[in-house]
C-alpha positions in Angstrom: 5.9 -6.7 5.0 5.6 -6.1 8.7 7.9 -8.4 10.8 9.8 -9.7 7.7 12.8 -7.5 8.3 13.0 -6.5 4.7 15.0 -3.2 4.3 13.8 -0.8 1.7 17.1 -1.2 -0.2 16.3 -4.9 -0.7 13.0 -4.1 -2.4 14.8 -3.1 -5.5 16.3 -6.6 -5.8 14.4 -9.8 -6.7 12.7 -11.2 -3.6 11.4 -14.6 -2.8 7.7 -14.3 -1.9 6.1 -16.9 0.4 2.3 -16.8 0.1 0.3 -17.1 3.3 -1.8 -19.8 1.6 0.1 -21.5 -1.3 -3.0 -23.7 -2.1 -4.9 -20.5 -3.0 -2.0 -18.6 -4.5 -1.2 -21.1 -7.3 -4.7 -21.4 -8.8 -5.2 -17.6 -8.5 -1.9 -17.0 -10.4 -2.9 -19.5 -13.1 -6.3 -17.9 -13.4 -4.6 -14.5 -13.8 -6.0 -13.0 -10.6 -2.5 -12.3 -9.1 0.9 -11.7 -10.5 3.9 -14.0 -10.3 5.1 -14.0 -6.7 8.1 -11.8 -6.0 7.8 -9.6 -9.1 5.7 -6.7 -7.7 8.3 -4.1 -6.7 10.5 -5.0 -9.7 7.5 -4.5 -12.0 6.8 -1.1 -10.4 10.4 0.0 -10.9 10.5 -1.2 -14.5 7.2 0.4 -15.4 8.3 3.7 -13.9 11.5 3.7 -15.9 9.6 2.7 -19.1 7.3 5.7 -18.7 10.2 8.1 -17.9 9.1 8.5 -14.3 11.3 8.8 -11.2 12.0 5.5 -9.5 9.7 5.0 -6.5 10.9 5.3 -3.0 9.8 2.5 -0.7 9.3 3.4 3.0 9.2 1.2 6.0 5.9 0.7 7.8 7.0 2.6 10.9 7.7 5.7 8.8 4.4 5.3 7.0 2.5 5.2 10.3 4.4 8.1 11.7 4.3 10.3 8.5 0.9 9.4 7.0 -1.5 7.3 9.1 -1.1 9.1 12.5 -1.4 12.6 11.1 -4.5 11.6 9.2 -6.0 10.0 12.4 -5.0 13.2 14.4 -6.7 15.4 11.8 -9.7 13.1 11.8 -9.5 12.4 8.0 -9.5 8.7 8.7 -10.7 6.5 11.6 -10.0 3.0 12.9 -12.5 0.3 11.9 -11.8 -1.4 15.3 -11.4 1.6 17.6 -10.6 -0.3 20.8 -7.8 -2.4 19.2 -5.4 -0.2 17.3 -2.8 -3.0 16.9 -5.3 -5.7 15.9 -4.2 -7.8 12.9 -7.7 -7.1 11.5 -7.3 -3.3 11.9 -8.2 -1.2 8.8 -8.9 2.5 8.3 -11.8 4.3 6.6 -12.4 7.8 5.6 -14.4 9.9 8.1 -17.1 12.4 6.9 -14.4 15.1 6.9 -12.1 12.8 4.9 -14.8 12.1 2.3 -15.6 15.8 2.0 -12.0 16.7 1.4 -11.6 13.8 -1.1 -14.7 15.1 -3.0 -13.3 18.6 -3.1 -10.0 17.3 -4.4 -11.7 15.2 -7.1 -13.7 18.2 -8.2 -10.7 20.4 -8.5 -8.4 17.8 -10.2 -7.5 18.4 -13.8 -9.5 16.5 -16.4 -6.4 14.6 -17.5 -6.1 12.6 -14.2 
């Protein structure tokens, strides 16, 4: 959603999705590989309500970077896949050895019902 100027309050309303590649999107939808465009956040809200869960809070990317990604990078739980280009469109993140270790510890201590 970066650069689309969508405010989090708008995510609770029906949105018009514009696929990056419409030629791929239509057959993928017909095959059942993707959902109907523009229904994702509405479906999430509906399913939460059906299950008696709190309605989700949607955060903007800047907050996500500031509150989650940067602290995880600083703590060395995750690392950049392209270290020299932090703003690359192809940038992704992966767990470090420390991050994998912590994930394993959390998985081992999680209740069986999860």
